[in-house]
N, C-alpha and C positions, 0 to 999 in steps of 0.2 A: 502598412495599415494593419491595425489590430482587428482580428476577426472576433467581434463581440459575441456572436452566437456560440462560437467554440468556447470562449471564456465563460459564458453563462452555463454552458453544458458542463464544463469542468467544475464549476462551482456546485452545480446540482449533483454531479457525480461524487465529488469529495464529501459533500454533506451526507449523501446516501451511504457511502462507505463508513464515515464516522458514526452514523446512526447504527449500522450493523455491528461495529466494534463496541459501542456503548451498550447495546442490547445483548452482547455476547452471541450474536448470530453470525459466527464466522468459524472457519476451520483453518488450521495451520498444518502444512505438510511436514512429514518427518525431516525431509531435506532442509526446510526452512528452520526447524527447531535445532537441527544439528549445526547449521550454519550460524545461527544466532549464538548458540553455546560456544562455538569456536571463537566468536567475536566478543565473548563475555557479556552477551545481552540476555535479558530475561524476557518473558512474555509481557511483563509490564512495560519494559523499554520499547517493545514493538508496538504495543497499544498506544503509548504516549506519542511515539513518533508519528503514527497515523493520525491520532486525534489533534495533534498540533501541526501536522504537515500539510503539504500541498502536492497535487499531481504535477509531475514535471515531464512526463512522457506517456503517451498512449500508443500502443501498437496493436495492430490487427493481425491475427494469425488464424489458423484453421479452427481454433477453439473459441474465437471471438476476440473481444478487446481485453488487453491486459494493461494494468495501470501501474506506473512506477511512481511511488510516493516518497518524497524526501522529508525527513523530520525537520522540525523547526531549527535545530542546530546545524543542519546541513550535513550531518555525519552518518545518519542511518537511512538506508534505502530499503523500502519494502515493496515487493512486487506481488500483485495478486489480480484476481478477476472474480466476477460473479458466476456462481454455478447456475445450472438450469433451475435449481430449487430456490434460488434467490439468496443463498448464503454468500458471504464474501470469503474467497479462498486465498489464503496467503501461501505462496509457493516458493518465495525466495526472500532472504534477508541478508544484507551485507552492510559493512561500514566503509566509509571513505577514510583512508589513512591520511593524516595531515603530518607531514614531516617538518 
């Protein structure tokens, strides 16, 4: 059985994240930028992955919820969370290799 309230929550959350990206109200960690560069990705690639992506996983840890977003093509994964100030913080970016 599908938990519709969780699906609705995910829809609301991804829309909020996309809004933060569109309004440039986000930060990206040095680690995420270095990881993206190693994968040949630019900040635009990261933004597009989020804007066209969906949440595939939510984990709770000592800092709160972290969201794993997969881009539309299924090859770019972006992890982040909301800061206490309300910004979206991107802390990890990686690609899925298809052989």
